[in-house]
C-alpha positions in Angstrom: -0.4 0.1 0.1 1.4 3.5 -1.2 0.9 6.0 0.9 -1.0 8.9 0.1 2.5 11.6 -0.5 3.3 8.4 -3.2 0.1 9.0 -5.1 0.3 13.0 -5.5 3.7 12.4 -6.3 3.0 9.6 -9.4 -0.5 11.3 -10.6 -0.5 13.3 -13.7 -0.2 16.0 -12.9 -3.9 17.2 -14.6 -5.2 14.5 -12.2 -4.4 16.3 -8.6 -4.0 20.8 -8.1 -0.7 21.2 -6.0 0.7 23.7 -4.5 4.5 24.9 -3.1 4.9 25.2 0.3 7.3 26.2 2.1 7.9 26.1 5.9 10.3 26.4 9.0 11.0 23.0 9.8 13.8 22.5 13.3 15.1 26.1 11.1 15.7 26.0 7.9 13.3 26.4 5.1 11.9 23.4 3.4 9.7 23.5 0.5 7.6 20.7 -0.9 5.1 20.7 -4.1 2.1 19.3 -2.3 -1.3 18.6 -3.1 -3.8 20.7 -0.6 -5.2 17.9 1.0 -2.3 16.4 1.9 -1.6 16.7 6.3 1.1 18.2 8.0 2.7 14.7 9.5 3.1 13.0 5.9 4.6 16.1 5.1 7.4 15.7 7.2 7.2 12.2 6.6 7.4 11.2 3.1 9.0 14.7 1.7 11.3 15.6 4.3 12.1 12.6 5.2 12.2 13.1 9.1 10.4 10.0 10.6 10.9 10.5 14.0 7.0 12.5 14.0 4.4 9.5 14.3 1.3 8.6 12.6 -0.7 6.6 15.3 -4.5 7.6 14.8 -5.3 9.8 12.5 -7.4 11.4 15.0 -6.1 13.2 17.3 -6.3 10.7 19.8 -3.0 9.4 20.1 -1.0 12.4 20.5 2.6 10.4 19.0 2.5 12.8 16.0 2.5 15.8 18.3 5.5 18.5 16.9 5.4 22.4 17.7 4.0 24.4 15.6 4.9 28.7 16.1 6.3 26.2 19.6 2.8 25.2 20.5 2.2 21.7 20.6 0.2 20.6 17.6 -1.1 16.4 16.3 0.0 16.9 13.4 -2.4 14.0 11.9 -4.8 16.6 11.6 -3.6 19.8 10.2 -3.1 19.8 6.8 0.6 20.9 5.7 -0.7 23.7 3.6 -1.6 25.7 6.6 2.1 25.3 7.8 3.0 28.2 4.8 4.4 30.2 6.3 5.1 28.5 9.7 7.9 27.0 12.0 7.5 23.5 12.7 9.8 22.1 15.4 10.1 18.0 14.8 11.9 15.6 17.4 14.6 15.5 15.5 15.6 19.6 16.4 16.2 18.8 20.2 19.5 16.8 19.9 22.6 18.8 19.1 25.1 17.1 16.6 26.8 16.4 19.4 25.1 16.2 22.6 21.0 14.6 23.4 18.4 17.4 24.5 18.3 17.7 28.3 14.3 16.4 27.5 15.5 13.3 25.9 18.3 12.4 28.6 15.9 12.9 31.2 13.9 9.9 29.1 17.4 8.0 29.2 18.1 8.5 32.7 14.4 7.5 33.7 14.0 5.2 31.6 10.3 6.6 30.7 10.0 4.6 26.8 9.0 1.5 26.5 8.7 0.2 23.2 9.4 4.2 21.3 6.7 5.0 19.6 4.9 7.8 21.5 8.2 9.0 22.6 8.3 11.6 20.1 5.4 13.2 20.5 5.9 13.3 24.7 9.1 14.8 24.1 7.1 17.5 22.3 5.3 18.1 24.0 6.8 18.2 27.3 9.3 21.0 25.3 6.6 22.9 25.2 5.7 22.7 28.8 9.0 23.3 30.0 9.2 26.3 27.8 7.2 27.8 29.4 7.8 26.4 32.8 10.9 25.7 34.3 9.9 24.3 37.7 6.8 21.9 37.0 5.0 19.6 39.3 3.7 16.5 38.7 0.2 17.2 37.7 1.0 20.8 35.8 3.1 17.3 33.6 0.2 15.5 33.8 -1.7 18.6 32.2 0.6 18.9 29.8 1.1 15.3 28.3 -2.4 14.4 29.4 -3.0 15.2 24.5 -0.3 11.9 24.6 -0.7 8.5 24.9 1.7 5.5 26.2 0.4 2.2 26.5 3.8 0.7 27.7 5.0 2.9 30.9 2.1 3.5 33.0 3.5 7.6 32.8 5.3 7.5 36.1 8.9 7.5 34.5 7.8 9.7 30.8 7.0 12.4 34.3 10.0 11.7 36.5 11.6 12.0 32.8 10.2 15.8 32.6 10.9 16.8 36.1 14.6 15.3 35.4 14.9 17.4 32.6 13.1 20.6 33.9 16.1 21.0 37.2 19.0 19.9 35.1 17.5 23.2 32.9 16.9 24.9 35.4 21.0 23.6 36.6 21.8 25.2 33.8 20.2 28.8 33.5 22.2 29.1 36.5 
């Protein structure tokens, strides 16, 4: 079964209208020709080859596709790619530098906050949005910020610990 993106690429030009869009992804402008119904998650995964953003439910229930859109967490499975034209999108690939992990990634590693890893990118992006606004969150605030993301493996406790770990490290780096 081919992806919608592959179908669009192989369809005759006269059959499907396309529009060229440019999206600032992880700090770099990226351009693609997209069909108006293409979802942002598919643009990221197929056109831009950023496969860290997962597509789980296509209904906003699981949160595996969470990315930051102009700094705010959104479910990329229900946003059209054309809506991202001219906006900033940050994916999990944008967290780490070439030489080191982001504190959120370190926290997930240190606190054993992942098992299968499917929800992890979405959880990390939701956590990043929280920590950009609040570097001293309570457990309840973390649980609320992550409430749109489902994990079927960990039971959430270690994910909460990971975000607390990351917050502590980020606060220490500011001092």
